[in-house]
C-alpha positions as CSV (number, residue, x, y, z in Angstrom):
1,M,-101.2,8.2,50.4
2,S,-102.2,10.6,53.0
3,S,-103.4,14.3,53.0
4,Q,-99.5,15.0,52.8
5,N,-100.0,14.7,49.1
6,Y,-101.8,18.1,48.8
7,I,-99.0,19.6,51.1
8,S,-96.3,18.1,49.1
9,L,-97.8,19.4,45.9
10,A,-98.1,23.1,47.6
11,K,-94.6,22.7,48.8
12,R,-93.2,22.1,45.4
13,E,-95.6,24.7,44.0
14,A,-96.7,21.9,41.6
15,K,-98.8,22.5,38.5
16,V,-101.0,19.5,37.5
17,E,-102.5,19.0,34.3
18,Q,-104.9,16.2,33.7
19,T,-107.9,15.1,31.8
20,L,-110.5,13.5,34.0
21,S,-113.3,11.1,32.8
22,A,-116.6,12.6,32.5
23,S,-118.0,9.5,34.2
24,A,-116.2,10.4,37.5
25,F,-118.3,13.6,38.0
26,C,-121.4,12.3,39.9
27,K,-123.4,15.7,40.4
28,F,-123.4,16.3,36.6
29,P,-126.2,14.0,35.4
30,D,-128.9,16.0,37.2
31,S,-127.9,19.2,35.4
32,A,-126.1,18.7,32.2
33,E,-124.3,15.8,30.3
34,L,-120.6,16.0,30.0
35,I,-119.7,15.3,26.4
36,T,-115.8,15.1,26.7
37,G,-113.4,14.6,29.6
38,V,-112.7,17.6,31.8
39,T,-109.2,19.2,31.2
40,V,-107.9,20.5,34.5
41,T,-104.9,22.6,35.0
42,L,-104.2,23.3,38.6
43,A,-101.4,25.1,40.6
44,F,-100.9,24.2,44.3
45,Y,-99.1,26.6,46.6
46,F,-99.0,28.2,50.0
47,D,-99.8,31.8,50.4
48,D,-98.3,34.2,52.9
49,Q,-100.5,32.9,55.8
50,R,-99.5,29.1,55.1
51,K,-102.9,28.5,53.6
52,L,-103.0,25.7,50.9
53,N,-104.2,27.3,47.8
54,V,-105.2,25.9,44.5
55,D,-105.7,28.1,41.4
56,G,-106.4,27.1,37.7
57,T,-109.0,26.3,35.2
58,A,-111.2,23.3,34.3
59,T,-112.8,23.0,30.9
60,T,-114.9,20.8,28.9
61,K,-117.9,20.3,26.6
62,A,-121.5,19.7,28.0
63,R,-125.1,19.4,26.7
64,M,-128.0,20.7,28.7
65,I,-131.5,21.2,27.8
66,C,-133.0,24.9,27.5
67,F,-135.1,26.0,30.1
68,R,-137.8,27.5,27.7
69,C,-137.6,25.4,24.4
70,N,-136.3,22.1,25.9
71,Q,-133.9,21.8,23.0
72,P,-130.5,20.5,23.7
73,I,-127.8,23.1,23.9
74,M,-123.9,22.4,23.4
75,L,-121.8,24.6,25.7
76,D,-118.1,25.1,26.2
77,L,-117.7,25.3,29.9
78,V,-114.7,27.1,31.3
79,S,-114.3,27.4,34.9
80,E,-111.8,29.3,37.0
81,I,-110.8,27.5,40.1
82,S,-109.5,29.7,43.0
83,S,-109.9,28.1,46.4
84,I,-108.4,27.3,49.8
85,L,-108.1,23.4,50.5
86,V,-109.1,22.5,54.1
87,F,-108.8,19.0,55.4
88,S,-112.0,19.1,57.7
89,E,-115.2,20.9,58.6
90,E,-113.4,22.2,61.5
91,D,-110.8,23.6,59.3
92,A,-113.4,25.3,57.0
93,V,-115.2,26.9,60.2
94,E,-112.0,28.4,61.5
95,A,-111.0,29.7,58.0
96,T,-114.6,31.4,57.7
97,K,-114.0,33.0,61.2
98,M,-110.7,34.2,60.0
99,G,-112.4,35.7,56.9
100,D,-110.4,33.5,54.4
101,H,-113.8,32.6,52.5
102,H,-114.1,36.3,51.5
103,R,-111.1,36.3,49.2
104,K,-111.2,32.6,47.8
105,G,-113.7,29.8,48.0
106,L,-113.1,27.1,50.5
107,V,-113.0,23.4,49.5
108,V,-113.0,20.7,52.1
109,V,-111.0,17.7,50.7
110,S,-112.3,14.5,52.1
111,K,-110.1,11.8,50.7
112,N,-106.5,11.0,51.3
113,E,-105.3,11.2,47.8
114,P,-105.6,14.2,46.0
115,D,-108.9,14.2,44.1
116,M,-109.1,16.6,41.1
117,V,-112.7,16.1,40.8
118,E,-113.5,16.9,44.3
119,I,-111.7,20.1,43.6
120,V,-113.4,21.2,40.4
121,E,-116.9,19.7,40.3
122,D,-118.8,22.4,42.1
123,E,-117.0,25.1,40.2
124,L,-118.0,23.6,37.1
125,L,-121.6,23.1,37.9
126,L,-121.6,26.8,39.0
127,S,-120.4,27.7,35.5
128,L,-123.5,26.3,34.0
129,P,-126.2,28.9,32.7
130,Q,-128.9,29.4,35.4
131,S,-131.5,31.2,33.3
132,I,-132.8,32.0,29.9
133,E,-130.8,35.4,29.8
134,Q,-127.5,33.7,30.5
135,L,-128.2,31.2,27.5
136,E,-129.0,34.1,25.4
137,L,-125.9,35.7,26.3
138,L,-124.1,32.6,25.1
139,G,-125.9,32.9,21.8
140,H,-128.7,30.3,22.2
141,R,-131.9,31.3,20.7
142,C,-135.1,29.2,21.2
143,E,-136.4,28.0,17.8
144,S,-140.1,28.8,18.8
145,R,-139.2,32.3,19.6
146,E,-137.4,32.9,16.2
147,N,-139.9,31.4,13.9
148,A,-143.1,33.0,15.6
149,P,-144.6,36.4,15.1
150,Q,-143.7,38.7,17.7
151,G,-147.3,38.8,19.3
152,E,-147.5,35.0,19.2
153,A,-144.3,34.6,20.8
154,E,-145.2,36.9,23.6
155,L,-148.3,34.9,24.0
156,K,-146.5,31.7,24.3
157,E,-144.1,33.1,26.7
158,R,-147.0,34.3,29.0
159,Q,-149.2,31.4,29.6
160,F,-151.5,31.3,32.8
161,P,-151.9,27.4,33.4
162,F,-154.1,28.1,36.5
163,A,-156.2,31.0,35.0
164,G,-159.5,29.1,35.3
165,L,-158.8,27.7,38.8
166,R,-160.3,30.4,41.0
167,D,-163.8,29.9,39.1
168,K,-163.6,26.2,39.4
169,I,-162.9,26.8,43.3
170,E,-165.7,29.4,43.6
171,A,-168.2,26.8,41.5
172,S,-167.4,23.8,43.9
173,K,-168.2,26.1,47.0
174,E,-171.7,26.8,45.9
């Protein structure tokens, strides 16, 4: 198949629903572990400027490690997909010059066949919590913080691992 597949999907205004294997997502092992396959619902279409668009959602369950307490956390990831598909880096540069990237993300599709993983993987990664505050908004509470008295919890949070370093450097100079 050629890149015409994306075009034919858009011409038909096709809606694709598919469950993708967790093992197909190569970038995830560094950030989180996908527990289930990824359920993808994508609609392909051409906009008023004849740009190839894809909108939809990707959902899965993932396990990641808390940044603070190092405990595993189960997450329901839901990522909204709203992108313009381009077939080369040159097309992406041209779309950027025209300002298309301001209204939607750009995805450079590199394979001849439609590849749903290529379309949704980065958006799923971006939906992972990036801070303790985001984890707390999702309802995660670190065990060490819940069980510790208030002053002790603050002390544990505010550690100074290099506090004695200046003294040792000064001592070694003498």
